[in-house]
DOVEXLO-715885 format. One record per residue (C-alpha): residue in three letters; x negated, y negated, z. Coordinates in Angstrom, 2 decimals, always signed. Layout:
BEGIN
r = ALA c1 = X c2 = Y c3 = Z
...
//
This chain:
BEGIN
r = MET c1 = -32.09 c2 = -12.68 c3 = +3.37
r = THR c1 = -31.46 c2 = -11.91 c3 = -0.41
r = HIS c1 = -32.02 c2 = -14.52 c3 = -2.98
r = PRO c1 = -29.36 c2 = -15.31 c3 = -5.71
r = SER c1 = -30.36 c2 = -13.27 c3 = -8.86
r = ASP c1 = -30.88 c2 = -15.19 c3 = -12.00
r = GLN c1 = -27.54 c2 = -15.45 c3 = -13.67
r = THR c1 = -26.88 c2 = -17.00 c3 = -17.30
r = PRO c1 = -24.53 c2 = -20.03 c3 = -16.90
r = GLN c1 = -20.81 c2 = -18.90 c3 = -17.64
r = GLU c1 = -18.37 c2 = -21.23 c3 = -19.71
r = PRO c1 = -15.79 c2 = -22.81 c3 = -17.23
r = ILE c1 = -12.54 c2 = -21.34 c3 = -17.62
r = THR c1 = -9.90 c2 = -23.74 c3 = -18.64
r = PRO c1 = -6.35 c2 = -22.42 c3 = -18.26
r = SER c1 = -3.50 c2 = -23.30 c3 = -20.81
r = ARG c1 = -0.97 c2 = -25.54 c3 = -20.33
r = ARG c1 = +1.48 c2 = -22.68 c3 = -19.78
r = GLU c1 = -0.78 c2 = -21.07 c3 = -17.11
r = ARG c1 = -0.97 c2 = -24.31 c3 = -15.44
r = LEU c1 = +2.61 c2 = -24.97 c3 = -15.17
r = LYS c1 = +3.73 c2 = -21.45 c3 = -14.22
r = PRO c1 = +3.84 c2 = -22.13 c3 = -10.78
r = LEU c1 = +5.80 c2 = -24.92 c3 = -11.15
r = GLU c1 = +8.20 c2 = -23.25 c3 = -13.38
r = LEU c1 = +8.69 c2 = -20.58 c3 = -10.19
r = ILE c1 = +9.31 c2 = -23.10 c3 = -7.98
r = GLY c1 = +11.52 c2 = -25.10 c3 = -9.97
r = PHE c1 = +13.54 c2 = -21.81 c3 = -10.79
r = SER c1 = +13.69 c2 = -20.88 c3 = -6.89
r = GLY c1 = +14.89 c2 = -24.58 c3 = -6.36
r = VAL c1 = +17.58 c2 = -24.22 c3 = -9.07
r = LEU c1 = +19.08 c2 = -20.63 c3 = -7.18
r = ALA c1 = +18.90 c2 = -23.04 c3 = -3.61
r = VAL c1 = +20.88 c2 = -25.88 c3 = -4.96
r = PHE c1 = +23.20 c2 = -23.42 c3 = -6.73
r = ALA c1 = +23.55 c2 = -21.39 c3 = -2.78
r = GLY c1 = +24.17 c2 = -24.86 c3 = -1.25
r = LEU c1 = +26.81 c2 = -25.84 c3 = -3.52
r = ILE c1 = +28.78 c2 = -23.01 c3 = -3.31
r = VAL c1 = +28.44 c2 = -23.23 c3 = +0.59
r = LEU c1 = +29.32 c2 = -26.63 c3 = +0.53
r = MET c1 = +32.30 c2 = -25.87 c3 = -1.55
r = GLY c1 = +33.47 c2 = -23.43 c3 = +1.04
r = SER c1 = +32.64 c2 = -24.70 c3 = +4.26
r = ARG c1 = +32.58 c2 = -28.68 c3 = +3.60
r = SER c1 = +29.56 c2 = -28.62 c3 = +6.03
r = PHE c1 = +26.27 c2 = -30.30 c3 = +5.17
r = VAL c1 = +24.28 c2 = -28.72 c3 = +7.99
r = LEU c1 = +25.31 c2 = -25.46 c3 = +6.90
r = MET c1 = +24.69 c2 = -26.50 c3 = +3.16
r = LEU c1 = +20.98 c2 = -27.38 c3 = +4.09
r = ILE c1 = +20.34 c2 = -23.98 c3 = +6.34
r = PHE c1 = +21.62 c2 = -21.95 c3 = +3.17
r = MET c1 = +19.66 c2 = -23.91 c3 = +0.79
r = ALA c1 = +16.39 c2 = -23.34 c3 = +2.52
r = ILE c1 = +16.97 c2 = -19.53 c3 = +2.93
r = ALA c1 = +18.08 c2 = -19.41 c3 = -0.58
r = PHE c1 = +14.75 c2 = -21.40 c3 = -1.54
r = ILE c1 = +12.44 c2 = -19.07 c3 = +0.55
r = VAL c1 = +13.98 c2 = -15.81 c3 = -0.21
r = SER c1 = +13.93 c2 = -16.49 c3 = -4.24
r = LEU c1 = +10.36 c2 = -17.74 c3 = -3.68
r = VAL c1 = +9.44 c2 = -14.57 c3 = -2.36
r = PHE c1 = +11.23 c2 = -12.66 c3 = -4.64
r = VAL c1 = +9.81 c2 = -14.14 c3 = -7.79
r = ALA c1 = +6.38 c2 = -14.15 c3 = -6.54
r = LEU c1 = +6.64 c2 = -10.04 c3 = -5.78
r = LEU c1 = +8.03 c2 = -9.58 c3 = -9.40
r = GLY c1 = +5.23 c2 = -11.79 c3 = -10.66
r = LEU c1 = +2.74 c2 = -9.15 c3 = -8.80
r = GLY c1 = +4.42 c2 = -6.06 c3 = -9.96
r = GLY c1 = +3.92 c2 = -7.19 c3 = -13.52
r = LYS c1 = +1.50 c2 = -5.18 c3 = -16.00
r = PRO c1 = -2.10 c2 = -6.99 c3 = -16.36
r = SER c1 = -2.86 c2 = -8.35 c3 = -19.92
r = ASP c1 = -5.57 c2 = -6.76 c3 = -21.73
r = GLU c1 = -7.84 c2 = -9.95 c3 = -20.47
r = ASP c1 = -7.14 c2 = -9.75 c3 = -17.27
r = VAL c1 = -8.20 c2 = -5.80 c3 = -17.23
r = ALA c1 = -11.59 c2 = -6.84 c3 = -19.04
r = ALA c1 = -12.10 c2 = -9.41 c3 = -16.61
r = ARG c1 = -11.48 c2 = -7.04 c3 = -13.83
r = LYS c1 = -13.79 c2 = -4.32 c3 = -15.03
r = ASP c1 = -16.69 c2 = -7.23 c3 = -15.05
r = LEU c1 = -16.25 c2 = -8.20 c3 = -11.54
r = ASN c1 = -16.51 c2 = -4.72 c3 = -10.37
r = LYS c1 = -19.98 c2 = -4.11 c3 = -11.76
r = PRO c1 = -22.92 c2 = -4.71 c3 = -9.44
r = GLN c1 = -25.10 c2 = -7.51 c3 = -10.07
r = GLY c1 = -28.16 c2 = -5.86 c3 = -11.05
r = GLY c1 = -26.39 c2 = -3.29 c3 = -13.43
r = ASP c1 = -27.44 c2 = -0.36 c3 = -11.45
r = TRP c1 = -25.61 c2 = +1.09 c3 = -8.39
r = HIS c1 = -27.65 c2 = +1.89 c3 = -5.30
//
């Protein structure tokens, strides 16, 4: 069994307020698109059940679309540097 190696304690990572609220912004944007789609369907058909169905579909589709767009973005320089640190072996030497 391996023993944990002696590592220097790292400072806790504290995300900024913008980074903490980013998921809420994406969910809010998807919610606004869902309400818009629901209102369009309600004005066209006058059916509340159909409106709720289209709102749910629009919310899920827009949430997936926004998440995929977020994944496709170019990573920042800090993110690239953090990934390089994670890819190094613990002892500093390869096997």
